[in-house]
N, C-alpha and C positions, 0 to 999 in steps of 0.2 A: 160152374168150372168153366164151360164155355163162354159165359159172360166177361169172367175176369181174363181168359186170354185175349179176349177182343179189346179189353181196355189196355192190357200190356203193350198189344201190339200198336195201338193207335198213340200211345205215349212214346214208344220207340220211332214212330214215324215223325211225331212232332220234333224229336230230338235230332233226328236226321236231315231236317227241313232247311234248305237254303234260305236267309232270311230277305234274299233280294228276289224271291220268285214270290208271286202270288198265288197263292192256292184257290180254286173255286170254292171250296168248303169253308173260306175266311171271310165270305161276303158279310158275314153279320158283324165281324170286327174290322171293316173297310175304314182305312182312314186317309184321306186325301193328302193330306202334308206328308205322312208316311210314303205313299206312294211317290210323291214328287221327290223326297229325300232319296228313294230307290233308283227313280230314273236320272236325277243329279249325279249320284254316285256311279252309275252304269256308263252315263256319259264321260265323266272324267276319266275312269279307267279306259273306255274306248279312244280317248283321245291321246291319253298316255300309250297305249299299245300303237296307234298310228303313229306318233313321233318315233317310238321305238322302231318300229320297221321302217321308217322313213332313213333314219340315221343308220340302221344295218345296209338298206339296200345302198345308200352312197359309199358306205366304206367297202362294200362288196364288189363295186364299179370301179372303186380307187385300186383294189387289189387286183382285180383283173387288169388293168391300165398298167399297174407295177409290173404285174406278171408278163405280160405280153413285151414290154421295153427290156426286161431282164432277159428273156430268153429269145428274142429275135435280133440276129445279127444286122438286119437292115435298120431295125429302129435303133440298135446301140449306134451304128454309124450315121445315122441320120441326128442322134442327140449329140454325138462327139462333135459334128460339124456345126450344129446350132450352137454349142456352149463356144466353139471357136469363133465363129461369126460376132457372138454376142461381145466377146472379148475384144475382138476388132473393133466393134462398134464403140465399145467405152473407150477404148485407146483414140478411137478418132474423135469421139466428142470432148475427151480431155484434151487433145491437140487443139481442137477449137477454140477451147476457153482460155489457153495461153495463147499470147501475141506471138505470131511468128511472121517471118518476112516472105514466105512462100504461101500465099493465099491459095494459089493453083493446086498444091500439093493436097491440101485439106478437102478440097473438092473432090479430087480422085480417090482418096480414101473413103469419103462419103459415099461416092457411086458404086466404089468396088464393095462396100458392105451392103449397099441397098441390092446390088447384083446377087452376093451370096446369100441373102435372104430369101431373094425371088428365087434363085435356084433351089434352095431348099425346099421351097413350098411346093415346087415343081416336082422336086425328084422324090417327093414322098410316095409312099405305097397307095396306091388308088383305093385298095380296101381299107385304109386306115384314114383316107381323108376326112370323115365325119368325125373322127373321134381326136386327131390330132392336128396341129397347126403349129407354127413357129413359136407363137405366145403360148400354146398350149405345153410345147416342149420345155419351153422355159422354167414352166411352173414344175414342171415334174424334175428338172434337173435341180433345181432350187430345194424340192420336197425331197430328194436322194441325197443332197449334201446335208441335209438337217439331220 
C-alpha cells in the first residue's frame, strides 16, 4: 500500500510540474535542444514584459503631466499664453508670406512674438522647468485638442 501511494504522489507531482523548469531528478532525460527552447521562450517572455512595462510607464508619466496641467491654474494660464503666442506667430508668418508695403510691421510682429515666447519660458514655474518648455506646452495643447 505504501509503495502504491508513493507512485500516486509521484505521478501527481509530474502533472503539476512547470515544463519550463528543469528539475534535478530529470538529469537522465536532459536534452540540450529542449533546454535551449526553454531559454528562448523565457527570453521572449521577458522582452514582452519589458516592453509592456516601458509602455505603461510612459503612459503613467503622460497622465501625470496631463493631471498637473488640468488642475494647476498657473499651468493653465501658461498654456493659454503659449497657445495665444503660437497663434500670433502663425499670423505673423502668414503676413510674411503675403507681399505687403510695410516690411517694418512684419519685423515688429516677429520681434513681439519672440518676446512673448521668451517671456513665457521665463515666467514658467521653476519646479516645472525640467518637464515643461514652450515646445512641450505646444505638444500638450495639440494633444488636448485631439
